[in-house]
The first five atom37 places (N, CA, C, CB, O) and aatype in JSON, in Angstrom:
{
  "aatype": [12, 6, 0, 13, 11, 3, 5, 10, 3, 1, 0, 1, 1, 7, 6, 14, 6, 0, 10, 15, 0, 10, 18, 1, 5, 10, 10, 14, 7, 19, 13, 7, 18, 9, 0, 0, 1, 19, 14, 3, 1, 0, 16, 0, 6, 3, 10, 16, 15, 6, 19, 13, 19, 11, 12, 19, 6, 7, 9, 15, 8, 10, 1, 0, 15, 3, 6, 0, 7, 13, 7, 11, 1, 11, 8, 5, 7, 11, 16, 1],
  "atom_mask": [
    [1, 1, 1, 1, 1],
    [1, 1, 1, 1, 1],
    [1, 1, 1, 1, 1],
    [1, 1, 1, 1, 1],
    [1, 1, 1, 1, 1],
    [1, 1, 1, 1, 1],
    [1, 1, 1, 1, 1],
    [1, 1, 1, 1, 1],
    [1, 1, 1, 1, 1],
    [1, 1, 1, 1, 1],
    [1, 1, 1, 1, 1],
    [1, 1, 1, 1, 1],
    [1, 1, 1, 1, 1],
    [1, 1, 1, 0, 1],
    [1, 1, 1, 1, 1],
    [1, 1, 1, 1, 1],
    [1, 1, 1, 1, 1],
    [1, 1, 1, 1, 1],
    [1, 1, 1, 1, 1],
    [1, 1, 1, 1, 1],
    [1, 1, 1, 1, 1],
    [1, 1, 1, 1, 1],
    [1, 1, 1, 1, 1],
    [1, 1, 1, 1, 1],
    [1, 1, 1, 1, 1],
    [1, 1, 1, 1, 1],
    [1, 1, 1, 1, 1],
    [1, 1, 1, 1, 1],
    [1, 1, 1, 0, 1],
    [1, 1, 1, 1, 1],
    [1, 1, 1, 1, 1],
    [1, 1, 1, 0, 1],
    [1, 1, 1, 1, 1],
    [1, 1, 1, 1, 1],
    [1, 1, 1, 1, 1],
    [1, 1, 1, 1, 1],
    [1, 1, 1, 1, 1],
    [1, 1, 1, 1, 1],
    [1, 1, 1, 1, 1],
    [1, 1, 1, 1, 1],
    [1, 1, 1, 1, 1],
    [1, 1, 1, 1, 1],
    [1, 1, 1, 1, 1],
    [1, 1, 1, 1, 1],
    [1, 1, 1, 1, 1],
    [1, 1, 1, 1, 1],
    [1, 1, 1, 1, 1],
    [1, 1, 1, 1, 1],
    [1, 1, 1, 1, 1],
    [1, 1, 1, 1, 1],
    [1, 1, 1, 1, 1],
    [1, 1, 1, 1, 1],
    [1, 1, 1, 1, 1],
    [1, 1, 1, 1, 1],
    [1, 1, 1, 1, 1],
    [1, 1, 1, 1, 1],
    [1, 1, 1, 1, 1],
    [1, 1, 1, 0, 1],
    [1, 1, 1, 1, 1],
    [1, 1, 1, 1, 1],
    [1, 1, 1, 1, 1],
    [1, 1, 1, 1, 1],
    [1, 1, 1, 1, 1],
    [1, 1, 1, 1, 1],
    [1, 1, 1, 1, 1],
    [1, 1, 1, 1, 1],
    [1, 1, 1, 1, 1],
    [1, 1, 1, 1, 1],
    [1, 1, 1, 0, 1],
    [1, 1, 1, 1, 1],
    [1, 1, 1, 0, 1],
    [1, 1, 1, 1, 1],
    [1, 1, 1, 1, 1],
    [1, 1, 1, 1, 1],
    [1, 1, 1, 1, 1],
    [1, 1, 1, 1, 1],
    [1, 1, 1, 0, 1],
    [1, 1, 1, 1, 1],
    [1, 1, 1, 1, 1],
    [1, 1, 1, 1, 1]
  ],
  "atom_positions": [
    [[34.09, 15.09, 44.85], [33.68, 13.18, 45.23], [34.13, 13.13, 46.57], [34.67, 11.7, 44.21], [33.67, 12.22, 47.27]],
    [[34.96, 13.91, 47.08], [36.32, 13.64, 48.16], [35.0, 13.75, 49.86], [38.14, 15.6, 47.98], [35.18, 13.15, 50.92]],
    [[33.99, 14.55, 49.57], [33.28, 15.06, 50.6], [32.41, 14.19, 50.61], [32.82, 16.33, 50.56], [31.95, 13.64, 51.61]],
    [[32.11, 14.0, 49.43], [30.56, 12.55, 49.28], [31.44, 11.41, 50.29], [30.16, 11.51, 46.87], [30.92, 10.87, 51.27]],
    [[32.81, 11.17, 49.84], [33.56, 9.63, 50.84], [33.87, 9.32, 51.75], [34.45, 9.14, 50.77], [33.92, 8.21, 52.27]],
    [[34.32, 11.08, 52.34], [34.16, 10.86, 53.53], [33.08, 10.89, 54.05], [34.73, 11.41, 54.07], [33.06, 10.34, 55.15]],
    [[31.58, 11.58, 53.48], [30.43, 11.0, 54.5], [30.05, 9.65, 54.85], [29.3, 11.4, 54.11], [29.67, 9.25, 55.96]],
    [[30.25, 8.73, 53.37], [30.2, 7.61, 52.78], [30.78, 6.99, 54.52], [31.22, 7.45, 51.11], [30.2, 6.61, 55.54]],
    [[32.25, 7.18, 54.08], [33.12, 6.31, 55.2], [32.02, 6.27, 56.63], [34.92, 7.3, 55.65], [31.46, 5.29, 57.12]],
    [[31.97, 7.71, 57.07], [31.87, 8.34, 58.4], [30.32, 7.31, 58.69], [31.76, 10.43, 58.38], [30.01, 6.73, 59.72]],
    [[29.85, 7.36, 57.86], [28.07, 6.82, 57.81], [28.15, 5.21, 57.73], [27.04, 7.47, 56.13], [27.16, 4.67, 58.22]],
    [[28.82, 4.6, 57.38], [29.56, 2.99, 57.51], [29.64, 2.65, 58.83], [31.16, 2.82, 56.94], [29.03, 1.72, 59.34]],
    [[30.68, 3.7, 59.61], [31.07, 3.59, 60.84], [29.72, 3.75, 61.63], [32.19, 4.59, 61.16], [29.78, 3.53, 62.84]],
    [[28.47, 4.13, 61.07], [27.56, 4.14, 61.72], [27.46, 6.03, 63.17], [0.0, 0.0, 0.0], [27.14, 6.28, 64.33]],
    [[28.0, 6.78, 61.89], [27.79, 8.19, 62.5], [26.57, 8.64, 61.85], [29.02, 9.26, 62.24], [26.64, 8.87, 60.64]],
    [[25.24, 8.84, 62.59], [24.08, 10.01, 62.13], [24.38, 10.93, 61.35], [23.54, 10.78, 63.11], [23.93, 11.04, 60.22]],
    [[25.3, 11.8, 61.95], [24.88, 13.05, 60.97], [25.74, 12.94, 59.6], [25.23, 14.65, 61.75], [25.55, 13.71, 58.65]],
    [[26.88, 11.72, 59.6], [26.86, 10.89, 57.83], [26.37, 10.98, 57.46], [26.85, 9.86, 57.27], [26.3, 11.66, 56.44]],
    [[25.21, 10.09, 58.22], [23.99, 9.5, 56.73], [23.05, 10.68, 56.63], [22.74, 7.78, 57.11], [22.53, 10.67, 55.51]],
    [[22.61, 11.73, 57.4], [21.83, 12.77, 57.54], [22.81, 13.09, 56.44], [21.55, 13.6, 58.96], [22.44, 12.66, 55.35]],
    [[23.91, 13.7, 56.42], [24.83, 14.67, 55.43], [23.86, 13.8, 53.96], [27.22, 14.33, 55.58], [22.98, 14.28, 53.24]],
    [[24.45, 12.45, 53.94], [24.25, 12.36, 52.85], [23.13, 11.85, 52.02], [25.02, 11.97, 52.68], [23.19, 11.44, 50.86]],
    [[21.66, 11.97, 53.13], [20.65, 12.36, 52.99], [20.12, 13.42, 52.42], [20.4, 12.3, 53.71], [19.66, 13.44, 51.28]],
    [[20.16, 14.39, 53.21], [20.22, 16.03, 52.37], [20.91, 15.93, 51.3], [20.95, 17.31, 53.13], [20.05, 16.11, 50.44]],
    [[22.4, 15.67, 50.49], [23.08, 15.78, 49.49], [21.92, 15.21, 48.58], [24.49, 15.13, 49.57], [21.1, 15.91, 47.99]],
    [[21.96, 13.84, 48.56], [21.41, 13.32, 47.55], [20.12, 13.37, 47.26], [21.68, 12.34, 47.52], [19.9, 13.29, 46.06]],
    [[18.88, 13.5, 48.18], [17.7, 13.83, 48.51], [17.01, 14.82, 46.78], [17.94, 14.81, 50.18], [16.01, 14.34, 46.25]],
    [[17.51, 15.78, 46.29], [17.41, 16.43, 45.53], [17.3, 15.93, 44.34], [18.08, 17.09, 45.67], [16.27, 16.04, 43.68]],
    [[18.17, 15.44, 44.0], [18.62, 14.58, 42.99], [17.94, 13.37, 42.59], [0.0, 0.0, 0.0], [17.7, 13.19, 41.4]],
    [[17.47, 12.23, 43.79], [16.98, 11.22, 43.78], [15.38, 11.41, 43.36], [17.33, 10.65, 45.0], [14.67, 10.7, 42.65]],
    [[15.02, 12.89, 44.2], [13.29, 12.99, 44.5], [13.54, 13.58, 42.65], [12.4, 14.56, 46.28], [13.18, 12.79, 41.78]],
    [[13.93, 14.47, 42.38], [13.74, 14.87, 41.17], [13.81, 14.15, 39.95], [0.0, 0.0, 0.0], [13.2, 14.44, 38.92]],
    [[14.59, 13.19, 40.12], [14.55, 11.68, 38.87], [13.3, 11.09, 39.46], [16.15, 10.23, 38.92], [12.62, 10.86, 38.46]],
    [[12.83, 10.83, 40.19], [11.44, 9.88, 40.34], [10.7, 11.18, 39.97], [10.97, 9.01, 42.08], [10.16, 11.23, 38.86]],
    [[10.62, 12.09, 40.7], [9.3, 13.26, 40.2], [9.05, 13.03, 38.87], [9.66, 15.0, 40.29], [7.86, 13.1, 38.58]],
    [[9.66, 12.83, 38.13], [9.91, 13.47, 36.6], [9.33, 12.01, 35.69], [12.01, 13.96, 36.22], [9.11, 11.89, 34.48]],
    [[9.2, 10.91, 36.96], [8.68, 10.12, 35.78], [7.72, 9.18, 36.48], [9.86, 9.3, 34.9], [7.75, 7.98, 36.23]],
    [[6.75, 9.76, 37.46], [5.84, 9.16, 37.89], [4.52, 10.09, 37.87], [6.26, 8.65, 39.09], [4.68, 11.29, 37.69]],
    [[3.11, 9.52, 38.08], [2.12, 10.46, 37.89], [2.05, 11.58, 38.89], [0.93, 9.81, 37.86], [1.61, 12.66, 38.5]],
    [[2.5, 11.4, 40.26], [2.37, 12.11, 41.37], [3.26, 12.23, 42.3], [1.5, 11.8, 41.87], [4.11, 11.34, 42.39]],
    [[3.29, 13.41, 43.28], [3.76, 13.83, 44.33], [4.25, 12.61, 45.12], [2.82, 14.64, 44.95], [5.38, 12.15, 45.31]],
    [[2.6, 12.12, 45.66], [3.28, 11.12, 46.74], [3.54, 9.56, 46.25], [2.26, 11.05, 48.08], [3.67, 8.86, 47.25]],
    [[3.62, 8.97, 45.31], [4.31, 8.52, 44.6], [5.9, 8.54, 44.64], [3.84, 8.91, 43.76], [6.76, 7.75, 45.01]],
    [[5.9, 9.77, 44.1], [7.34, 10.5, 44.22], [7.85, 10.25, 45.61], [7.26, 12.18, 43.97], [8.84, 9.54, 45.81]],
    [[7.08, 10.93, 46.71], [7.68, 10.8, 48.08], [8.24, 9.14, 48.58], [6.42, 11.35, 49.13], [9.18, 8.78, 49.3]],
    [[7.29, 8.47, 47.91], [6.97, 7.13, 48.39], [8.63, 6.45, 48.18], [5.53, 6.3, 47.35], [9.57, 6.11, 48.91]],
    [[8.3, 6.52, 46.65], [9.99, 5.84, 46.13], [10.9, 6.47, 46.73], [10.51, 6.0, 44.53], [11.76, 5.83, 47.35]],
    [[10.91, 7.53, 46.7], [12.29, 8.69, 47.29], [12.71, 8.05, 48.49], [11.81, 10.51, 47.78], [13.87, 7.93, 48.88]],
    [[11.38, 7.54, 49.17], [11.68, 7.23, 50.73], [12.34, 5.76, 50.68], [10.16, 7.25, 51.78], [13.32, 5.34, 51.3]],
    [[11.63, 5.2, 49.89], [12.68, 3.74, 49.47], [13.69, 3.29, 49.05], [12.49, 3.15, 48.87], [14.15, 2.18, 49.33]],
    [[14.46, 4.64, 47.86], [15.84, 4.91, 47.79], [16.83, 4.88, 49.09], [15.89, 6.16, 47.24], [18.0, 4.53, 49.26]],
    [[15.73, 5.44, 49.98], [16.98, 5.61, 51.44], [16.94, 4.61, 52.08], [16.8, 6.75, 52.66], [17.94, 4.31, 52.74]],
    [[15.81, 3.78, 52.09], [16.37, 2.83, 53.0], [16.93, 1.77, 52.68], [15.65, 2.46, 53.73], [17.6, 1.06, 53.43]],
    [[16.61, 1.5, 51.15], [17.85, 0.37, 50.1], [19.25, 1.26, 50.87], [17.76, 0.66, 47.54], [19.93, 0.82, 51.79]],
    [[19.37, 2.35, 50.31], [20.56, 2.83, 50.4], [21.39, 2.7, 52.25], [20.26, 4.41, 49.77], [22.58, 2.45, 52.45]],
    [[20.26, 2.99, 53.42], [20.64, 2.59, 54.62], [20.78, 1.33, 54.6], [19.89, 2.94, 55.56], [21.89, 1.05, 55.06]],
    [[20.08, 0.24, 54.22], [20.34, -1.23, 54.1], [21.36, -1.88, 53.32], [19.32, -1.75, 53.67], [21.68, -3.02, 53.66]],
    [[22.01, -1.26, 52.2], [23.06, -1.34, 52.0], [23.96, -0.29, 51.84], [0.0, 0.0, 0.0], [24.29, 0.24, 50.78]],
    [[24.3, -0.05, 52.86], [25.26, 1.25, 52.65], [27.04, 0.35, 52.65], [24.95, 2.7, 54.38], [28.02, 0.56, 51.94]],
    [[26.87, -0.43, 53.54], [28.44, -0.93, 53.04], [28.38, -1.5, 51.86], [29.2, -1.99, 53.93], [28.89, -2.57, 52.17]],
    [[28.09, -1.62, 50.52], [27.68, -1.5, 49.34], [28.35, -0.08, 48.42], [26.17, -1.53, 49.56], [29.17, 0.01, 47.51]],
    [[27.84, 0.53, 48.9], [27.66, 1.68, 48.08], [29.31, 2.25, 47.87], [26.53, 2.85, 48.9], [30.08, 2.34, 48.82]],
    [[29.72, 2.63, 46.31], [30.49, 3.12, 46.29], [30.72, 4.59, 46.26], [30.78, 2.58, 45.7], [29.75, 5.29, 45.94]],
    [[31.88, 5.2, 46.54], [31.85, 7.21, 46.28], [31.9, 7.15, 44.79], [33.56, 8.42, 46.99], [31.32, 8.14, 44.33]],
    [[32.16, 6.71, 44.26], [31.91, 6.69, 43.0], [30.34, 6.49, 42.2], [32.74, 5.75, 42.72], [30.11, 6.88, 41.05]],
    [[29.52, 5.91, 42.94], [28.2, 5.68, 42.74], [27.84, 7.13, 43.04], [27.51, 4.5, 43.64], [27.63, 7.47, 41.87]],
    [[27.67, 7.93, 43.55], [27.08, 8.9, 43.38], [26.57, 10.09, 42.5], [27.39, 9.05, 43.88], [25.88, 11.1, 42.62]],
    [[27.13, 9.56, 41.76], [27.05, 10.78, 40.31], [25.16, 9.88, 39.88], [29.09, 10.4, 38.32], [24.14, 10.56, 39.93]],
    [[25.11, 8.55, 39.55], [24.02, 8.23, 39.7], [23.43, 7.58, 40.56], [0.0, 0.0, 0.0], [22.68, 6.69, 40.17]],
    [[23.55, 7.74, 41.6], [22.79, 6.97, 42.72], [20.92, 6.8, 42.47], [23.14, 7.96, 44.26], [20.22, 5.84, 42.78]],
    [[20.62, 7.73, 42.01], [19.06, 8.03, 42.33], [18.88, 7.14, 41.29], [0.0, 0.0, 0.0], [18.44, 6.03, 41.58]],
    [[19.2, 7.46, 39.78], [18.86, 6.3, 38.45], [18.8, 4.72, 38.86], [20.2, 6.38, 37.19], [18.0, 3.81, 38.67]],
    [[20.06, 4.85, 39.53], [20.11, 3.2, 39.73], [19.43, 2.31, 40.4], [21.04, 2.84, 40.16], [19.2, 1.11, 40.29]],
    [[19.01, 3.57, 41.48], [17.93, 2.64, 42.48], [16.58, 2.94, 42.09], [18.01, 2.97, 44.18], [15.67, 2.25, 42.56]],
    [[16.39, 3.71, 41.44], [15.12, 4.12, 40.98], [14.69, 2.57, 39.54], [15.4, 6.12, 40.25], [13.75, 1.79, 39.38]],
    [[15.92, 2.83, 38.88], [15.75, 1.29, 37.86], [15.23, 0.34, 38.84], [17.37, 0.51, 37.12], [14.06, -0.04, 38.96]],
    [[16.24, 0.02, 39.5], [16.01, -1.22, 40.1], [14.44, -1.5, 41.09], [0.0, 0.0, 0.0], [13.88, -2.59, 41.0]],
    [[13.98, -0.62, 41.81], [12.71, -0.79, 42.02], [11.58, -1.17, 41.08], [12.46, 0.15, 42.47], [10.57, -1.77, 41.45]],
    [[11.86, -0.74, 39.71], [10.72, -0.88, 38.67], [10.95, -2.3, 37.63], [10.72, 0.63, 37.69], [10.11, -2.78, 36.87]],
    [[12.31, -2.77, 37.86], [12.52, -4.28, 37.21], [11.92, -5.36, 38.27], [14.3, -4.65, 36.92], [11.96, -6.56, 38.01]]
  ]
}
């Protein structure tokens, strides 16, 4: 989790490399979670994109402790 916290702190400071690293780190879990719950890949890709847009928009509110449930909570937020 320390690496995640460091990347998150750097992303909050506007470092594009850190944001890219967070994306690469979280993408498999977020996409996998969504893909298992929607009917097709295109929908999963669209929703995954929305999750990461929301992540960037709300990066200042994301906590390092959110790492494990990131994909699940963001996806649930899109369906409510």
